[in-house]
PQR file with spaces between the fields and no chain letter, atoms N, CA, C, O and H, PARSE charges and radii, in Angstrom:
ATOM       1  N    MET     1      26.642   11.419    2.689 -0.4000 1.5000
ATOM       2  CA   MET     1      25.788   11.670    3.419 -0.0000 2.0000
ATOM       3  C    MET     1      24.935   13.221    2.938  0.5500 1.7000
ATOM       4  O    MET     1      24.840   14.053    3.841 -0.5500 1.4000
ATOM       5  N    ALA     2      24.537   13.466    2.025 -0.4000 1.5000
ATOM       6  CA   ALA     2      23.297   14.119    1.331 -0.0000 2.0000
ATOM       7  C    ALA     2      22.835   12.926    0.316  0.5500 1.7000
ATOM       8  O    ALA     2      22.143   13.229   -0.656 -0.5500 1.4000
ATOM       9  H    ALA     2      24.614   12.790    1.292  0.4000 1.0000
ATOM      10  N    ALA     3      23.188   11.679    0.525 -0.4000 1.5000
ATOM      11  CA   ALA     3      22.879   10.006   -0.770 -0.0000 2.0000
ATOM      12  C    ALA     3      22.154   10.017    0.513  0.5500 1.7000
ATOM      13  O    ALA     3      21.023    9.549    0.379 -0.5500 1.4000
ATOM      14  H    ALA     3      23.750   11.434    1.314  0.4000 1.0000
ATOM      15  N    TYR     4      22.346   10.279    1.342 -0.4000 1.5000
ATOM      16  CA   TYR     4      21.579    9.129    3.134 -0.0000 2.0000
ATOM      17  C    TYR     4      20.293   10.507    3.112  0.5500 1.7000
ATOM      18  O    TYR     4      19.112   10.294    3.388 -0.5500 1.4000
ATOM      19  H    TYR     4      23.264   10.659    1.450  0.4000 1.0000
ATOM      20  N    SER     5      20.670   11.443    2.849 -0.4000 1.5000
ATOM      21  CA   SER     5      19.042   12.390    3.688 -0.0000 2.0000
ATOM      22  C    SER     5      19.532   12.646    4.916  0.5500 1.7000
ATOM      23  O    SER     5      18.788   12.576    5.894 -0.5500 1.4000
ATOM      24  H    SER     5      21.629   11.615    2.625  0.4000 1.0000
ATOM      25  N    LEU     6      21.108   13.044    5.055 -0.4000 1.5000
ATOM      26  CA   LEU     6      21.803   13.251    6.884 -0.0000 2.0000
ATOM      27  C    LEU     6      21.721   14.799    6.525  0.5500 1.7000
ATOM      28  O    LEU     6      21.408   15.398    5.497 -0.5500 1.4000
ATOM      29  H    LEU     6      21.713   13.102    4.261  0.4000 1.0000
ATOM      30  N    HIS     7      21.954   15.029    7.248 -0.4000 1.5000
ATOM      31  CA   HIS     7      22.111   16.725    7.638 -0.0000 2.0000
ATOM      32  C    HIS     7      23.615   17.359    8.365  0.5500 1.7000
ATOM      33  O    HIS     7      24.204   18.407    8.098 -0.5500 1.4000
ATOM      34  H    HIS     7      22.209   14.542    8.083  0.4000 1.0000
ATOM      35  N    ALA     8      23.981   16.216    9.438 -0.4000 1.5000
ATOM      36  CA   ALA     8      25.239   16.523   10.439 -0.0000 2.0000
ATOM      37  C    ALA     8      26.033   15.819   10.618  0.5500 1.7000
ATOM      38  O    ALA     8      26.133   15.730   11.842 -0.5500 1.4000
ATOM      39  H    ALA     8      23.503   15.365    9.655  0.4000 1.0000
ATOM      40  N    VAL     9      27.075   14.896    9.924 -0.4000 1.5000
ATOM      41  CA   VAL     9      28.042   14.065   10.928 -0.0000 2.0000
ATOM      42  C    VAL     9      29.320   14.953   11.288  0.5500 1.7000
ATOM      43  O    VAL     9      30.181   15.372   10.514 -0.5500 1.4000
ATOM      44  H    VAL     9      26.993   14.968    8.930  0.4000 1.0000
ATOM      45  N    ASP    10      29.197   15.152   12.872 -0.4000 1.5000
ATOM      46  CA   ASP    10      30.844   16.306   13.012 -0.0000 2.0000
ATOM      47  C    ASP    10      32.158   15.191   13.583  0.5500 1.7000
ATOM      48  O    ASP    10      32.065   14.421   14.538 -0.5500 1.4000
ATOM      49  H    ASP    10      28.498   14.812   13.501  0.4000 1.0000
ATOM      50  N    PRO    11      33.544   15.415   12.545 -0.5600 1.5000
ATOM      51  CA   PRO    11      33.770   14.990   13.164  0.2800 2.0000
ATOM      52  C    PRO    11      34.790   15.702   14.418  0.5500 1.7000
ATOM      53  O    PRO    11      35.500   16.707   14.395 -0.5500 1.4000
ATOM      54  N    ASP    12      34.523   14.759   15.425 -0.4000 1.5000
ATOM      55  CA   ASP    12      34.911   15.867   17.173 -0.0000 2.0000
ATOM      56  C    ASP    12      36.551   15.647   17.241  0.5500 1.7000
ATOM      57  O    ASP    12      36.823   14.448   17.182 -0.5500 1.4000
ATOM      58  H    ASP    12      33.945   13.943   15.444  0.4000 1.0000
ATOM      59  N    HIS    13      37.397   16.274   17.322 -0.4000 1.5000
ATOM      60  CA   HIS    13      38.641   15.795   17.750 -0.0000 2.0000
ATOM      61  C    HIS    13      38.916   16.778   19.131  0.5500 1.7000
ATOM      62  O    HIS    13      39.914   17.426   19.446 -0.5500 1.4000
ATOM      63  H    HIS    13      37.176   17.248   17.370  0.4000 1.0000
ATOM      64  N    GLN    14      38.028   16.661   19.588 -0.4000 1.5000
ATOM      65  CA   GLN    14      38.236   16.689   21.357 -0.0000 2.0000
ATOM      66  C    GLN    14      37.727   15.768   22.226  0.5500 1.7000
ATOM      67  O    GLN    14      38.066   15.583   23.395 -0.5500 1.4000
ATOM      68  H    GLN    14      37.218   16.135   19.332  0.4000 1.0000
ATOM      69  N    SER    15      36.604   15.004   21.369 -0.4000 1.5000
ATOM      70  CA   SER    15      36.258   13.575   22.907 -0.0000 2.0000
ATOM      71  C    SER    15      37.723   13.048   23.473  0.5500 1.7000
ATOM      72  O    SER    15      38.837   13.302   23.017 -0.5500 1.4000
ATOM      73  H    SER    15      36.328   15.154   20.420  0.4000 1.0000
ATOM      74  N    ALA    16      37.435   12.399   24.382 -0.4000 1.5000
ATOM      75  CA   ALA    16      37.744   10.711   24.647 -0.0000 2.0000
ATOM      76  C    ALA    16      36.428   10.286   24.439  0.5500 1.7000
ATOM      77  O    ALA    16      35.467   10.374   25.203 -0.5500 1.4000
ATOM      78  H    ALA    16      36.530   12.194   24.753  0.4000 1.0000
ATOM      79  N    ALA    17      36.541    9.522   22.612 -0.4000 1.5000
ATOM      80  CA   ALA    17      36.434    8.518   22.051 -0.0000 2.0000
ATOM      81  C    ALA    17      34.878    8.119   22.547  0.5500 1.7000
ATOM      82  O    ALA    17      34.392    6.989   22.521 -0.5500 1.4000
ATOM      83  H    ALA    17      37.321    9.450   21.991  0.4000 1.0000
ATOM      84  N    LYS    18      34.103    9.597   23.093 -0.4000 1.5000
ATOM      85  CA   LYS    18      32.680    8.928   23.214 -0.0000 2.0000
ATOM      86  C    LYS    18      31.591    9.478   21.973  0.5500 1.7000
ATOM      87  O    LYS    18      31.382   10.662   21.707 -0.5500 1.4000
ATOM      88  H    LYS    18      34.498   10.516   23.114  0.4000 1.0000
ATOM      89  N    PRO    19      31.091    8.529   21.433 -0.5600 1.5000
ATOM      90  CA   PRO    19      29.668    9.274   20.467  0.2800 2.0000
ATOM      91  C    PRO    19      28.872    9.925   20.949  0.5500 1.7000
ATOM      92  O    PRO    19      28.589    9.535   22.081 -0.5500 1.4000
ATOM      93  N    ILE    20      28.086   11.186   20.467 -0.4000 1.5000
ATOM      94  CA   ILE    20      27.299   12.198   20.571 -0.0000 2.0000
ATOM      95  C    ILE    20      26.022   12.015   19.714  0.5500 1.7000
ATOM      96  O    ILE    20      25.923   12.339   18.531 -0.5500 1.4000
ATOM      97  H    ILE    20      28.316   11.502   19.547  0.4000 1.0000
ATOM      98  N    LEU    21      24.972   11.400   20.549 -0.4000 1.5000
ATOM      99  CA   LEU    21      23.855   11.776   19.190 -0.0000 2.0000
ATOM     100  C    LEU    21      23.105   13.069   20.157  0.5500 1.7000
ATOM     101  O    LEU    21      23.075   13.230   21.377 -0.5500 1.4000
ATOM     102  H    LEU    21      25.052   11.137   21.511  0.4000 1.0000
ATOM     103  N    GLY    22      22.576   13.823   19.103 -0.4000 1.5000
ATOM     104  CA   GLY    22      21.883   14.675   19.130 -0.0000 2.0000
ATOM     105  C    GLY    22      20.764   14.874   18.324  0.5500 1.7000
ATOM     106  O    GLY    22      20.627   14.940   17.102 -0.5500 1.4000
ATOM     107  H    GLY    22      22.601   13.692   18.112  0.4000 1.0000
ATOM     108  N    ILE    23      19.911   14.962   19.360 -0.4000 1.5000
ATOM     109  CA   ILE    23      18.969   14.754   18.494 -0.0000 2.0000
ATOM     110  C    ILE    23      17.667   16.607   18.037  0.5500 1.7000
ATOM     111  O    ILE    23      18.061   17.676   18.502 -0.5500 1.4000
ATOM     112  H    ILE    23      20.022   14.908   20.353  0.4000 1.0000
ATOM     113  N    HIS    24      16.815   16.594   17.492 -0.4000 1.5000
ATOM     114  CA   HIS    24      16.850   18.045   17.507 -0.0000 2.0000
ATOM     115  C    HIS    24      15.659   18.267   17.905  0.5500 1.7000
ATOM     116  O    HIS    24      14.979   17.315   18.287 -0.5500 1.4000
ATOM     117  H    HIS    24      16.495   15.725   17.114  0.4000 1.0000
ATOM     118  N    ALA    25      15.015   19.890   17.903 -0.4000 1.5000
ATOM     119  CA   ALA    25      13.259   19.138   18.438 -0.0000 2.0000
ATOM     120  C    ALA    25      12.737   19.103   17.182  0.5500 1.7000
ATOM     121  O    ALA    25      13.107   19.652   16.144 -0.5500 1.4000
ATOM     122  H    ALA    25      15.567   20.664   17.592  0.4000 1.0000
ATOM     123  N    THR    26      11.755   18.325   17.444 -0.4000 1.5000
ATOM     124  CA   THR    26      10.548   18.114   16.317 -0.0000 2.0000
ATOM     125  C    THR    26       9.251   19.201   15.551  0.5500 1.7000
ATOM     126  O    THR    26       8.027   19.174   15.684 -0.5500 1.4000
ATOM     127  H    THR    26      11.455   17.879   18.287  0.4000 1.0000
ATOM     128  N    LYS    27       9.995   19.954   14.870 -0.4000 1.5000
ATOM     129  CA   LYS    27       9.489   20.767   13.638 -0.0000 2.0000
ATOM     130  C    LYS    27       8.667   20.089   12.546  0.5500 1.7000
ATOM     131  O    LYS    27       8.825   19.032   11.936 -0.5500 1.4000
ATOM     132  H    LYS    27      10.989   19.975   14.761  0.4000 1.0000
ATOM     133  N    GLU    28       7.466   21.324   12.488 -0.4000 1.5000
ATOM     134  CA   GLU    28       6.585   21.400   11.101 -0.0000 2.0000
ATOM     135  C    GLU    28       7.688   21.699   10.229  0.5500 1.7000
ATOM     136  O    GLU    28       8.493   22.561   10.580 -0.5500 1.4000
ATOM     137  H    GLU    28       7.338   22.183   12.985  0.4000 1.0000
ATOM     138  N    ARG    29       7.862   20.941    8.855 -0.4000 1.5000
ATOM     139  CA   ARG    29       8.232   21.042    7.618 -0.0000 2.0000
ATOM     140  C    ARG    29       7.690   20.512    6.489  0.5500 1.7000
ATOM     141  O    ARG    29       7.221   19.379    6.377 -0.5500 1.4000
ATOM     142  H    ARG    29       7.208   20.241    8.569  0.4000 1.0000
ATOM     143  N    ALA    30       7.783   21.570    5.442 -0.4000 1.5000
ATOM     144  CA   ALA    30       7.688   21.652    3.755 -0.0000 2.0000
ATOM     145  C    ALA    30       8.833   20.295    3.828  0.5500 1.7000
ATOM     146  O    ALA    30       9.916   20.131    4.388 -0.5500 1.4000
ATOM     147  H    ALA    30       8.164   22.490    5.533  0.4000 1.0000
ATOM     148  N    VAL    31       7.724   19.227    2.712 -0.4000 1.5000
ATOM     149  CA   VAL    31       8.800   18.098    2.236 -0.0000 2.0000
ATOM     150  C    VAL    31       7.710   18.193    0.618  0.5500 1.7000
ATOM     151  O    VAL    31       6.710   18.714    0.125 -0.5500 1.4000
ATOM     152  H    VAL    31       6.844   19.360    2.256  0.4000 1.0000
ATOM     153  N    VAL    32       8.723   17.350    0.396 -0.4000 1.5000
ATOM     154  CA   VAL    32       8.266   17.003   -1.004 -0.0000 2.0000
ATOM     155  C    VAL    32       8.304   15.460   -1.047  0.5500 1.7000
ATOM     156  O    VAL    32       9.312   14.800   -0.795 -0.5500 1.4000
ATOM     157  H    VAL    32       9.536   16.927    0.796  0.4000 1.0000
ATOM     158  N    GLU    33       6.731   14.796   -1.499 -0.4000 1.5000
ATOM     159  CA   GLU    33       6.544   13.368   -1.582 -0.0000 2.0000
ATOM     160  C    GLU    33       5.408   13.290   -3.082  0.5500 1.7000
ATOM     161  O    GLU    33       4.591   14.082   -3.552 -0.5500 1.4000
ATOM     162  H    GLU    33       5.912   15.332   -1.704  0.4000 1.0000
ATOM     163  N    ASN    34       5.881   11.908   -3.473 -0.4000 1.5000
ATOM     164  CA   ASN    34       4.790   11.963   -4.759 -0.0000 2.0000
ATOM     165  C    ASN    34       4.520   13.645   -5.335  0.5500 1.7000
ATOM     166  O    ASN    34       3.454   14.217   -5.563 -0.5500 1.4000
ATOM     167  H    ASN    34       6.545   11.265   -3.091  0.4000 1.0000
ATOM     168  N    GLY    35       5.862   14.111   -5.449 -0.4000 1.5000
ATOM     169  CA   GLY    35       5.369   14.967   -6.323 -0.0000 2.0000
ATOM     170  C    GLY    35       4.734   16.876   -5.387  0.5500 1.7000
ATOM     171  O    GLY    35       4.860   18.065   -5.679 -0.5500 1.4000
ATOM     172  H    GLY    35       6.727   13.646   -5.264  0.4000 1.0000
ATOM     173  N    GLN    36       4.106   16.106   -4.283 -0.4000 1.5000
ATOM     174  CA   GLN    36       3.470   16.975   -3.587 -0.0000 2.0000
ATOM     175  C    GLN    36       4.302   17.606   -2.474  0.5500 1.7000
ATOM     176  O    GLN    36       5.067   16.974   -1.746 -0.5500 1.4000
ATOM     177  H    GLN    36       4.004   15.139   -4.046  0.4000 1.0000
ATOM     178  N    ILE    37       4.062   18.971   -2.418 -0.4000 1.5000
ATOM     179  CA   ILE    37       5.048   19.894   -0.914 -0.0000 2.0000
ATOM     180  C    ILE    37       3.411   19.305    0.043  0.5500 1.7000
ATOM     181  O    ILE    37       2.209   19.457   -0.173 -0.5500 1.4000
ATOM     182  H    ILE    37       3.440   19.484   -3.011  0.4000 1.0000
ATOM     183  N    VAL    38       4.106   18.710    0.968 -0.4000 1.5000
ATOM     184  CA   VAL    38       3.541   18.955    2.483 -0.0000 2.0000
ATOM     185  C    VAL    38       4.005   19.168    3.921  0.5500 1.7000
ATOM     186  O    VAL    38       5.107   19.607    4.252 -0.5500 1.4000
ATOM     187  H    VAL    38       5.083   18.587    1.144  0.4000 1.0000
ATOM     188  N    ILE    39       2.909   18.760    4.813 -0.4000 1.5000
ATOM     189  CA   ILE    39       3.915   19.807    5.552 -0.0000 2.0000
ATOM     190  C    ILE    39       4.007   18.093    6.254  0.5500 1.7000
ATOM     191  O    ILE    39       3.317   17.153    5.861 -0.5500 1.4000
ATOM     192  H    ILE    39       2.014   18.404    4.544  0.4000 1.0000
ATOM     193  N    ARG    40       5.312   18.021    7.649 -0.4000 1.5000
ATOM     194  CA   ARG    40       5.365   16.857    7.705 -0.0000 2.0000
ATOM     195  C    ARG    40       6.586   16.778    9.425  0.5500 1.7000
ATOM     196  O    ARG    40       7.683   17.311    9.589 -0.5500 1.4000
ATOM     197  H    ARG    40       5.873   18.784    7.968  0.4000 1.0000
ATOM     198  N    PRO    41       5.818   15.955   10.340 -0.5600 1.5000
ATOM     199  CA   PRO    41       7.087   17.300   11.392  0.2800 2.0000
ATOM     200  C    PRO    41       7.992   15.964   11.179  0.5500 1.7000
ATOM     201  O    PRO    41       7.767   14.810   10.814 -0.5500 1.4000
ATOM     202  N    MET    42       9.384   16.874   11.685 -0.4000 1.5000
ATOM     203  CA   MET    42      10.658   16.075   11.607 -0.0000 2.0000
ATOM     204  C    MET    42      11.658   16.708   12.251  0.5500 1.7000
ATOM     205  O    MET    42      11.592   17.933   12.156 -0.5500 1.4000
ATOM     206  H    MET    42       9.567   17.811   11.981  0.4000 1.0000
ATOM     207  N    ASN    43      12.240   16.433   12.653 -0.4000 1.5000
ATOM     208  CA   ASN    43      13.735   16.682   13.339 -0.0000 2.0000
ATOM     209  C    ASN    43      14.665   16.218   12.650  0.5500 1.7000
ATOM     210  O    ASN    43      14.528   15.726   11.531 -0.5500 1.4000
ATOM     211  H    ASN    43      12.293   15.437   12.730  0.4000 1.0000
ATOM     212  N    TYR    44      16.189   16.392   13.555 -0.4000 1.5000
ATOM     213  CA   TYR    44      16.831   16.241   13.054 -0.0000 2.0000
ATOM     214  C    TYR    44      18.179   15.977   13.678  0.5500 1.7000
ATOM     215  O    TYR    44      18.706   16.709   14.515 -0.5500 1.4000
ATOM     216  H    TYR    44      16.301   16.793   14.465  0.4000 1.0000
ATOM     217  N    LEU    45      18.882   14.439   13.009 -0.4000 1.5000
ATOM     218  CA   LEU    45      20.075   13.767   14.165 -0.0000 2.0000
ATOM     219  C    LEU    45      21.626   14.159   13.649  0.5500 1.7000
ATOM     220  O    LEU    45      22.147   13.910   12.562 -0.5500 1.4000
ATOM     221  H    LEU    45      18.454   13.843   12.329  0.4000 1.0000
ATOM     222  N    ALA    46      22.033   14.680   14.513 -0.4000 1.5000
ATOM     223  CA   ALA    46      23.411   15.186   14.909 -0.0000 2.0000
ATOM     224  C    ALA    46      24.219   13.830   15.288  0.5500 1.7000
ATOM     225  O    ALA    46      23.742   12.945   15.998 -0.5500 1.4000
ATOM     226  H    ALA    46      21.610   14.882   15.396  0.4000 1.0000
ATOM     227  N    LEU    47      25.638   13.795   14.655 -0.4000 1.5000
ATOM     228  CA   LEU    47      25.954   12.610   15.518 -0.0000 2.0000
ATOM     229  C    LEU    47      27.825   12.893   15.875  0.5500 1.7000
ATOM     230  O    LEU    47      28.517   12.507   14.932 -0.5500 1.4000
ATOM     231  H    LEU    47      26.026   14.514   14.079  0.4000 1.0000
ATOM     232  N    SER    48      28.452   13.354   16.798 -0.4000 1.5000
ATOM     233  CA   SER    48      29.613   14.149   16.581 -0.0000 2.0000
ATOM     234  C    SER    48      30.792   12.182   17.252  0.5500 1.7000
ATOM     235  O    SER    48      30.562   11.054   17.690 -0.5500 1.4000
ATOM     236  H    SER    48      27.891   13.667   17.564  0.4000 1.0000
ATOM     237  N    TYR    49      31.657   12.844   16.952 -0.4000 1.5000
ATOM     238  CA   TYR    49      32.343   10.890   17.139 -0.0000 2.0000
ATOM     239  C    TYR    49      34.276   11.702   16.875  0.5500 1.7000
ATOM     240  O    TYR    49      34.708   12.765   16.429 -0.5500 1.4000
ATOM     241  H    TYR    49      31.844   13.760   16.596  0.4000 1.0000
ATOM     242  N    ASP    50      34.785   10.647   17.361 -0.4000 1.5000
ATOM     243  CA   ASP    50      36.842   11.454   17.585 -0.0000 2.0000
ATOM     244  C    ASP    50      36.658   10.023   16.296  0.5500 1.7000
ATOM     245  O    ASP    50      36.477    8.818   16.466 -0.5500 1.4000
ATOM     246  H    ASP    50      34.433    9.784   17.723  0.4000 1.0000
ATOM     247  N    HIS    51      36.808   10.855   15.041 -0.4000 1.5000
ATOM     248  CA   HIS    51      37.496   10.150   13.979 -0.0000 2.0000
ATOM     249  C    HIS    51      38.460    9.403   13.910  0.5500 1.7000
ATOM     250  O    HIS    51      38.851    8.759   12.936 -0.5500 1.4000
ATOM     251  H    HIS    51      36.955   11.834   14.902  0.4000 1.0000
ATOM     252  N    ARG    52      39.135    9.496   15.566 -0.4000 1.5000
ATOM     253  CA   ARG    52      40.546    8.388   15.129 -0.0000 2.0000
ATOM     254  C    ARG    52      40.133    7.120   15.626  0.5500 1.7000
ATOM     255  O    ARG    52      40.703    6.074   15.314 -0.5500 1.4000
ATOM     256  H    ARG    52      38.818   10.020   16.357  0.4000 1.0000
ATOM     257  N    ILE    53      38.809    7.213   16.663 -0.4000 1.5000
ATOM     258  CA   ILE    53      38.377    6.120   16.736 -0.0000 2.0000
ATOM     259  C    ILE    53      37.400    5.104   15.597  0.5500 1.7000
ATOM     260  O    ILE    53      37.466    3.936   15.213 -0.5500 1.4000
ATOM     261  H    ILE    53      38.346    8.062   16.916  0.4000 1.0000
ATOM     262  N    ILE    54      36.363    6.453   15.290 -0.4000 1.5000
ATOM     263  CA   ILE    54      35.844    5.964   14.349 -0.0000 2.0000
ATOM     264  C    ILE    54      35.505    5.923   13.491  0.5500 1.7000
ATOM     265  O    ILE    54      34.728    6.868   13.353 -0.5500 1.4000
ATOM     266  H    ILE    54      36.310    7.401   15.601  0.4000 1.0000
ATOM     267  N    ASP    55      35.586    5.186   12.381 -0.4000 1.5000
ATOM     268  CA   ASP    55      35.819    5.453   10.993 -0.0000 2.0000
ATOM     269  C    ASP    55      33.961    6.804   10.868  0.5500 1.7000
ATOM     270  O    ASP    55      32.977    7.079   11.555 -0.5500 1.4000
ATOM     271  H    ASP    55      36.218    4.419   12.492  0.4000 1.0000
ATOM     272  N    GLY    56      34.662    7.224    9.320 -0.4000 1.5000
ATOM     273  CA   GLY    56      33.574    8.284    9.056 -0.0000 2.0000
ATOM     274  C    GLY    56      32.625    7.885    8.022  0.5500 1.7000
ATOM     275  O    GLY    56      31.705    8.634    7.694 -0.5500 1.4000
ATOM     276  H    GLY    56      35.461    7.001    8.762  0.4000 1.0000
ATOM     277  N    ARG    57      32.866    6.371    7.327 -0.4000 1.5000
ATOM     278  CA   ARG    57      32.326    5.532    6.915 -0.0000 2.0000
ATOM     279  C    ARG    57      30.461    4.772    7.794  0.5500 1.7000
ATOM     280  O    ARG    57      29.245    4.906    7.661 -0.5500 1.4000
ATOM     281  H    ARG    57      33.613    5.762    7.593  0.4000 1.0000
ATOM     282  N    GLU    58      31.419    4.049    8.592 -0.4000 1.5000
ATOM     283  CA   GLU    58      30.581    4.267   10.098 -0.0000 2.0000
ATOM     284  C    GLU    58      29.787    4.406   11.240  0.5500 1.7000
ATOM     285  O    GLU    58      29.003    3.707   11.882 -0.5500 1.4000
ATOM     286  H    GLU    58      32.407    3.940    8.700  0.4000 1.0000
ATOM     287  N    ALA    59      30.460    6.068   11.302 -0.4000 1.5000
ATOM     288  CA   ALA    59      29.438    6.438   11.954 -0.0000 2.0000
ATOM     289  C    ALA    59      28.297    6.881   11.224  0.5500 1.7000
ATOM     290  O    ALA    59      27.262    7.051   11.869 -0.5500 1.4000
ATOM     291  H    ALA    59      31.097    6.636   10.780  0.4000 1.0000
ATOM     292  N    VAL    60      28.293    7.118    9.896 -0.4000 1.5000
ATOM     293  CA   VAL    60      27.033    7.676    9.035 -0.0000 2.0000
ATOM     294  C    VAL    60      26.344    6.525    8.205  0.5500 1.7000
ATOM     295  O    VAL    60      25.455    6.822    7.408 -0.5500 1.4000
ATOM     296  H    VAL    60      29.134    6.980    9.372  0.4000 1.0000
ATOM     297  N    LEU    61      26.790    5.045    8.401 -0.4000 1.5000
ATOM     298  CA   LEU    61      25.974    3.911    8.278 -0.0000 2.0000
ATOM     299  C    LEU    61      25.393    4.123    9.385  0.5500 1.7000
ATOM     300  O    LEU    61      24.184    3.997    9.193 -0.5500 1.4000
ATOM     301  H    LEU    61      27.512    4.803    9.049  0.4000 1.0000
ATOM     302  N    SER    62      25.640    4.414   10.590 -0.4000 1.5000
ATOM     303  CA   SER    62      24.908    3.994   12.012 -0.0000 2.0000
ATOM     304  C    SER    62      24.123    4.875   12.250  0.5500 1.7000
ATOM     305  O    SER    62      23.099    4.508   12.826 -0.5500 1.4000
ATOM     306  H    SER    62      26.622    4.516   10.746  0.4000 1.0000
ATOM     307  N    LEU    63      24.250    6.270   11.943 -0.4000 1.5000
ATOM     308  CA   LEU    63      23.186    7.330   12.010 -0.0000 2.0000
ATOM     309  C    LEU    63      21.979    7.010   10.467  0.5500 1.7000
ATOM     310  O    LEU    63      20.907    7.603   10.342 -0.5500 1.4000
ATOM     311  H    LEU    63      25.082    6.568   11.475  0.4000 1.0000
ATOM     312  N    VAL    64      22.278    6.429    9.911 -0.4000 1.5000
ATOM     313  CA   VAL    64      21.623    5.889    8.100 -0.0000 2.0000
ATOM     314  C    VAL    64      20.595    4.951    9.455  0.5500 1.7000
ATOM     315  O    VAL    64      19.435    5.281    9.703 -0.5500 1.4000
ATOM     316  H    VAL    64      23.149    5.948   10.012  0.4000 1.0000
ATOM     317  N    ALA    65      21.139    4.072   10.005 -0.4000 1.5000
ATOM     318  CA   ALA    65      20.335    3.451   10.235 -0.0000 2.0000
ATOM     319  C    ALA    65      18.891    3.373   11.710  0.5500 1.7000
ATOM     320  O    ALA    65      17.880    2.735   12.002 -0.5500 1.4000
ATOM     321  H    ALA    65      22.081    3.803    9.803  0.4000 1.0000
ATOM     322  N    MET    66      19.665    4.396   12.167 -0.4000 1.5000
ATOM     323  CA   MET    66      19.111    4.447   13.340 -0.0000 2.0000
ATOM     324  C    MET    66      17.924    5.815   12.904  0.5500 1.7000
ATOM     325  O    MET    66      16.984    6.039   13.667 -0.5500 1.4000
ATOM     326  H    MET    66      20.487    4.914   11.930  0.4000 1.0000
ATOM     327  N    LYS    67      18.107    6.604   11.684 -0.4000 1.5000
ATOM     328  CA   LYS    67      17.287    7.270   10.943 -0.0000 2.0000
ATOM     329  C    LYS    67      16.058    6.100   10.690  0.5500 1.7000
ATOM     330  O    LYS    67      15.006    5.950   11.313 -0.5500 1.4000
ATOM     331  H    LYS    67      18.870    6.422   11.064  0.4000 1.0000
ATOM     332  N    GLU    68      16.467    5.531    9.827 -0.4000 1.5000
ATOM     333  CA   GLU    68      15.386    4.119    9.499 -0.0000 2.0000
ATOM     334  C    GLU    68      14.806    3.553   10.620  0.5500 1.7000
ATOM     335  O    GLU    68      13.679    3.063   10.535 -0.5500 1.4000
ATOM     336  H    GLU    68      17.321    5.653    9.321  0.4000 1.0000
ATOM     337  N    ALA    69      15.394    3.555   11.606 -0.4000 1.5000
ATOM     338  CA   ALA    69      14.452    2.917   12.612 -0.0000 2.0000
ATOM     339  C    ALA    69      13.031    3.735   13.099  0.5500 1.7000
ATOM     340  O    ALA    69      11.905    3.335   13.395 -0.5500 1.4000
ATOM     341  H    ALA    69      16.309    3.953   11.675  0.4000 1.0000
ATOM     342  N    LEU    70      13.699    5.165   13.025 -0.4000 1.5000
ATOM     343  CA   LEU    70      12.855    6.141   13.550 -0.0000 2.0000
ATOM     344  C    LEU    70      11.644    6.353   12.584  0.5500 1.7000
ATOM     345  O    LEU    70      10.497    6.594   12.960 -0.5500 1.4000
ATOM     346  H    LEU    70      14.614    5.490   12.784  0.4000 1.0000
ATOM     347  N    GLU    71      12.118    6.211   11.101 -0.4000 1.5000
ATOM     348  CA   GLU    71      11.228    6.532   10.086 -0.0000 2.0000
ATOM     349  C    GLU    71      10.270    5.022    9.934  0.5500 1.7000
ATOM     350  O    GLU    71       9.042    5.108    9.953 -0.5500 1.4000
ATOM     351  H    GLU    71      13.049    6.015   10.796  0.4000 1.0000
ATOM     352  N    TYR    72      10.819    3.932    9.815 -0.4000 1.5000
ATOM     353  CA   TYR    72       9.982    2.177    9.705 -0.0000 2.0000
ATOM     354  C    TYR    72       9.812    1.900   11.062  0.5500 1.7000
ATOM     355  O    TYR    72       9.902    0.679   11.197 -0.5500 1.4000
ATOM     356  H    TYR    72      11.817    3.862    9.799  0.4000 1.0000
ATOM     357  N    PRO    73       9.633    2.386   12.008 -0.5600 1.5000
ATOM     358  CA   PRO    73      10.176    1.440   13.118  0.2800 2.0000
ATOM     359  C    PRO    73       9.852   -0.435   13.358  0.5500 1.7000
ATOM     360  O    PRO    73      10.573   -1.235   13.955 -0.5500 1.4000
ATOM     361  N    MET    74       8.683   -0.663   12.737 -0.4000 1.5000
ATOM     362  CA   MET    74       7.826   -2.663   12.848 -0.0000 2.0000
ATOM     363  C    MET    74       9.274   -2.751   11.896  0.5500 1.7000
ATOM     364  O    MET    74       9.769   -3.818   12.258 -0.5500 1.4000
ATOM     365  H    MET    74       8.097   -0.013   12.253  0.4000 1.0000
ATOM     366  N    SER    75      10.310   -2.063   10.718 -0.4000 1.5000
ATOM     367  CA   SER    75      11.415   -2.823    9.865 -0.0000 2.0000
ATOM     368  C    SER    75      11.542   -4.135   10.367  0.5500 1.7000
ATOM     369  O    SER    75      11.184   -5.309   10.283 -0.5500 1.4000
ATOM     370  H    SER    75       9.908   -1.196   10.424  0.4000 1.0000
ATOM     371  N    PRO    76      12.547   -2.943   11.177 -0.5600 1.5000
ATOM     372  CA   PRO    76      13.188   -4.967   12.699  0.2800 2.0000
ATOM     373  C    PRO    76      12.533   -6.468   12.877  0.5500 1.7000
ATOM     374  O    PRO    76      12.939   -7.611   12.665 -0.5500 1.4000
ATOM     375  N    LEU    77      11.073   -5.769   13.473 -0.4000 1.5000
ATOM     376  CA   LEU    77      10.048   -6.376   13.953 -0.0000 2.0000
ATOM     377  C    LEU    77       9.956   -7.582   12.633  0.5500 1.7000
ATOM     378  O    LEU    77      10.282   -8.743   12.879 -0.5500 1.4000
ATOM     379  H    LEU    77      10.744   -4.841   13.645  0.4000 1.0000
ATOM     380  N    LEU    78       9.426   -7.128   11.060 -0.4000 1.5000
ATOM     381  CA   LEU    78       9.017   -7.629   10.645 -0.0000 2.0000
ATOM     382  C    LEU    78      10.037   -8.696    9.950  0.5500 1.7000
ATOM     383  O    LEU    78       9.642   -9.771    9.499 -0.5500 1.4000
ATOM     384  H    LEU    78       9.162   -6.185   10.860  0.4000 1.0000
ATOM     385  N    GLU    79      11.181   -8.338    9.923 -0.4000 1.5000
ATOM     386  CA   GLU    79      12.341   -9.418    9.359 -0.0000 2.0000
ATOM     387  C    GLU    79      12.357  -10.598    9.820  0.5500 1.7000
ATOM     388  O    GLU    79      12.418  -11.631    9.154 -0.5500 1.4000
ATOM     389  H    GLU    79      11.502   -7.464   10.289  0.4000 1.0000
ATOM     390  N    ARG    80      12.301  -10.491   11.062 -0.4000 1.5000
ATOM     391  CA   ARG    80      12.085  -11.416   11.193 -0.0000 2.0000
ATOM     392  C    ARG    80      11.723  -12.793   11.444  0.5500 1.7000
ATOM     393  O    ARG    80      12.162  -13.688   10.722 -0.5500 1.4000
ATOM     394  H    ARG    80      12.252   -9.652   11.603  0.4000 1.0000
């Protein structure tokens, strides 16, 4: 997950195969861009899923796709 800059993917052992996407509050956080520390609005995505139904790799790749769509919303439109 760290390779994708993800912080929370939770295999849920209790649910009945329903993935749950949690989007945390947007807050200003310090990040490094081009060797400089800058303040950017950021939030965390958390995905809970039933690992008996959804493979962990697929869950992470889905979360990566959501993250990229939020960071670069025009990308899917430009690829057409």
